[in-house]
N, C-alpha and C positions, 0 to 999 in steps of 0.2 A: 643738290643745287650747285655745289662747287665744281661738279663735273663739267659744268658749262663754261668754266673759266680755264682756259688753256695756258698753263704756266710755262714760261720759258726759263725754267730753272737752270737748264744746262748752259744757256748762253750767259746768264748772270753769273753762274759759278765760274765759267771760263774767264769772264771779265775780272772776277775777284782774284783768280789765280794770277792774272797779269798784274794787277794793281792791289794786291792783298794788303799792302801797307797803307793804302788810302781808303777813305770811306766815300762811297758814291754820293754825289751831291743830290741826286734824285733817284728814287727807286724806279725800276722798270714798271711799265704799266700793269703787268700781271700781279706784282706784289701790291701795288696801290689798289688794284681792284679787289684783291683778297682782303686787305685791311678795311676797305669800305664795306664789303659784304659782311664781315664779322662785326664791324661797328654798328651797322644797322640791326643785325641780329641781337647784339647786346642790348641795344636800347629798346627794341620792340618785343623781344622774347624774355631776356634775362631780367632787365630792370624792373618790370612790373611785379615780379614775385620775389625779388631779392630780400626786401624787408621782412616779408612773412617767413621765409625760410630761415633767415637770421634769427628772428624772434622765437620761432618754434624749434630751432636747432634741428631742422629736418633736411634730409638729403633731397636735392631737387631732381628727382628722377625724370620728371617731364622735360626739364631743361636739358638734361644729359641726353635724353632720347632725341631731342631736336638738334643738339650739337652733333650727334651721331649721324642723323639724316643729312646734315650739312656737309659731313665728311671731315670734320675737324680732327677726329682721332686717327685718321689715316694719312694726315698731311705729309709726314716725312718718310712714308714707307712705299716701296715699289708696288706697282699695280699687281704683280704676280702674287702678292700676299694680301691683296684686297685694299691696298693703300691708294693714295692719290697721285703717287709718283713725284712728290715734291721734295722738299729738303727741310733741314732743321730751322733755317731762317724763316720759312713760311710758318712753322709752328710758333716761333717767337713773335711774329707779327700778330698772329691770332691771340696769343696770350696777352699781349699788350692791350689789345682792344677790349678783351673780356674783363681784364683787371681794372680798367677805368670804371667799370660799373659794379663788379662783384668779384672780389678776390677768392671767395670760396669756390665759385664755378671755375675760375681760372686755374686754381691749384688742383682741382679735380682733373682737368685736362692735362696740366703739366705733369702731375704724378702718374696719371694713367699712361701717358706716352713715354716720358723720359725715364721713369722708374719702373713702370709695369711692363710695357711692350718693348722698349729699346734694348734691355738686356737680352731678351729672347732674340731679337733681330741681330744684335752685335755678336753674341756669343753662343747662340743656340745651334743645335744640329739642324739639318734640313727637315728632319722628322718633327723636331720641336717647333720649328717655324711654321710648318704646314699645319700642325695641330693647334697652335695657340694664336698666331698672328691674324688670321682672317677675321675672327670675332673681335679681337682687340682693335684692329684697324677700323672695323665697322662700328665700334663703340657699343656693341651689344654686350660685351663683357669688359671687366676691368682687371688689371693685374696690380699687385702691390710689391714693394721691395722691403723686406724686413732686415734692416741693418742695425738700428739703434737698440741698445739694451739698457736696463737699469744702471749698469756699471760700465757701459761702453757707449759714450756719446761721441764727442769730438775725437776721443782716443779709441777709434774703432778696433785697434789692435788688441784691446782688452776683451774682445768677444769671448763669451763663455758658452753660448749655445753650442752644443756638440752633436756630431753625427758620426756614427760608426757604421761601417759596411759589413753586413752579414751576407756571406756568400761571395760570388764572383762579380766583377764589374759588368759582366754580360747579363746575368739573370738574378743577381742578389737584391738586397734591400738596404736602404739607408734607414737607420733608426735614430730619430732626432729627439733631443731633450734640451729644454731651455726656455727662454722668454725674450720677447721683443717689446718695445714700447714706442708710442707716437707714430704708428704706421698708418699712412694715408691710404684710403680706398681699400682697406683690408676687411671691412665688415658689411659691405653693401649687399643687396640682394643679387647684384650682377657681378660680384667679385668671383673670378674663376680660380685664382691661385695667389699665393704669396711666394716670392723667391726669397729665401733666407740665406744669410751668411752663417756658416757654422764651422767650428774647428773639426777638421777631419783627420788630424794627426799632427806630427811634428816634422820639421825639416831643419836645415842648417841655420835658418834665421829665427827659429822658434816655432810658433804656431803655424800649422798649415790650415789656411782658411779657404773653404770652397763655397760655392753657391748651389743651392738645391731647390727645385720647384716643388712646392707643397700645394696640391689642389685643395680648394675649399671643401669642407665636409669630411676630410680625412680623419679617421678615428684618432683621438688624442690631441687633435689640433683645436684649440679653444680660442675663440675671439671674445675678449672682455667687453663689458659695456662701454659705450662711447665716453670719451673724456668730456668733462665740463670745462670748456676752454674760454679764454678771454675773447678770442676772435675766431675767424674762419668757422663760424658756427654751423654753416651749411656744408662744411667739408667733413667727410667721414674719417675719423681717427680713432684707433683702438690700440690697446695692449694685446699681445698674443702670447699664448703658452703652448708648449709642445711636450707632451708626456708620452714617451715611447711611440712617437709618430713614425709610421712605416710607409715609405714610398719606394717605388722601383729604383734600382741603381741607375737606370737610364734617365732619371729625373735630374741627374747632375747637370748643371748648366755651365758650359765651358769646361776648360781643363781642370782636373783636380789640383788643388793648391793655388790656382790662379784667381780665386774669388776676391781676394783683397785688391790685387792689381786691376781686376776688371771693374770692381765697383768704383775705384778711383777714376777710371776713364768715364764711367757713367756720371759721377759727380761733377767732373770737369765740364761735361756737356750740359748737365743739369743746371750748373751755375749760370750759364748763358740764358737758359730758359727762365730761371728765377729772376735774373736781372731784367729780362723783358717784362715779366709780370710786374716787377717792382716799378719799372718805368711807367707801365700802365696805371698803377696806383698813384704814382707821383703826378702824372698828367691829369688823371681824373680829379685829383684835388685842385689842380690849377683851374681846370675847366669849371668846377663847381664854385670856386672862389671868385673867378671872373664874373660868372653869371650873377652871383649873389651881390657882389660889389657894385654891379650896375643897377641892381634893383633896390637894394636897401638904402633908405634915406636917413641921414643924420646931419644935424647942424646945417640945414638948408640945402643939402646936395646929396647925391648918391655917394656912398662911402668910398667908392673907388676914386672919387675926386680928391680925397685927402691923401697927401703924400705918404703918410705912414702906412696906409693900406696898400696904395699903389706900389710902393717899393717892396713891401712884403711879398706881394704876388709876383712882382718882377723877379725876385730871388727864387721863388718857387719855380717859375718857368725856366730860369737858368739851370737850376738843378736837374730838372726833367730833361732838358736838351743835352746837357753834358752826359748824363747817365745813358741816354739813348745812343749817343755816339759811341760810348764805351762798349755797349753790348753789340752794336752793329759791327764794330771793329773786331771784337772777339769772334763773332759769328763768321765774318769774312775770312779770318785766318783758319777757322775750323773747316769751312767749306773748301778752302784752297789746299787743305792737307798740310798746313804748317802748324808748328807748335803754338798752342793757345792757352796753356794752363795759367800763366801769369795774367794774361789779358782777361781770361774768364774770371779770375779772382778779383781783378780791378773792377770789372763790370759789376760783379755781384756786390762788392763792397760799396761802390759808388751809388748804385741803384737802390740798394736796401736802405742806405742812409738817406737818400733823396726821398724815398717813399715815407719814411718815418718823420723826417723834418717837414715835408710838405703837409702831411696829415696834421701835425701839431699846428703849423701856421694856418692851414685852412680852417681848423677848428677855432682858432683865435679870430680869424676874419668873421666867422659866423657868430661869434660871441656866445650868448646863452643858447641860441639855437644849435650851435655846434655840439653841445652836450646832450642833445636829444637824439635818440636812436632813429627817429624817423628821417633824419637827414643823412645823406650818403657819406658826408665827411665824418660823421660820428662812427660809422662802420669802418671807414678807412683808418680812423684813429685806433680803434681796437684791433683791426686786422694787420696793420703794417708792422707792428713790433716783431712779429715772428719772421719777417723778411730779413732781420738782422741776426737771426738765430738758425732757422731751418736750412738744410742742405749746406751747412758750413757757416759757423758763426763769424761775426765781424773779426774776431781775434784770429780765427783760422785763416781768413782771407789775408790779413796782415802778415801772418806767418808765411803764407805761400808767396806773397809779393816780396817779402824780405829775402826769402830763400832764393827767389829768382834773381835777386840782385847780388847773390853770393854772400849774403850775411848769415 
């Protein structure tokens, strides 16, 4: 369906290169058309089944298939690999619209693209790209990124999963032992592989960390039962274990010893995408609160007519708009090829807090109804907390911002 929308990404990117310090006052038609298309899809296809999948903790395969048909998983990838020929900002716009309705569906797309497919595209050999990207961009398979471990969360340098090379780099095998936790998209029926960070030796700085592709079903690779989570109940999340898992030496992704640096680049980009998702959640809470405040009657008028409620919703809207500007700016710098690490951290921090604050305020606007899972704001209340934790905690974002200031 999106093939019928001809995006002028190149012209927009050139505009951003010229004025990358500024934020465009209005998006080009192609981007607005994309947002409108995904918005309609979210309301017509995603929303009707969101509550059921949340209640049943079931993965929405039928929704993911529809997203694949729409072309969402291929948005930022070149056509030569089966993508839509767009850019990362297009992905962010899609995530924002999906997250207004269902954060579980949005994170499935975000993780599938940013953490699953993007490392292959950024750091893979041409052979690896040709092997994995077409199905990832088509949305018929998912990839996962195995970074977090029981003793290595924010401090990823404490990685203990290890891989030793038996034989030569040309025709040998990596033997992997260790465990990962909280890995998104790692246990679905369409998961094709997990890229894992592993210690592959020592260097002058200490641990040599590399990334290795482990195909699903490899002997010794075990996917634990799904977690019982507070939120994101329709998102697939598992612990993983590796017991003498053997994969070909050619499954090394990127240069040996560059795994730590490469995943930092992936996380910087991913923070912009998570910020976009968070803005969608924050705006979704605003939209629901406005609708409810116009319908609900109390003390002789609709509750939106009471200043306490009106001002609360006004603050919610302000948070969403500020956070949106933050991720737009970070994305503009990224597309323009300029440094964006600090801006990505600011966007992630601002948007994550906006999502959580707006979810709390929207629940308050709804009163007792906001505590009922049948209402969308209740799901946002449970779902939004992880936006201050996943892909870099609030504290990590503050640390990065302070570091950027020379502190």
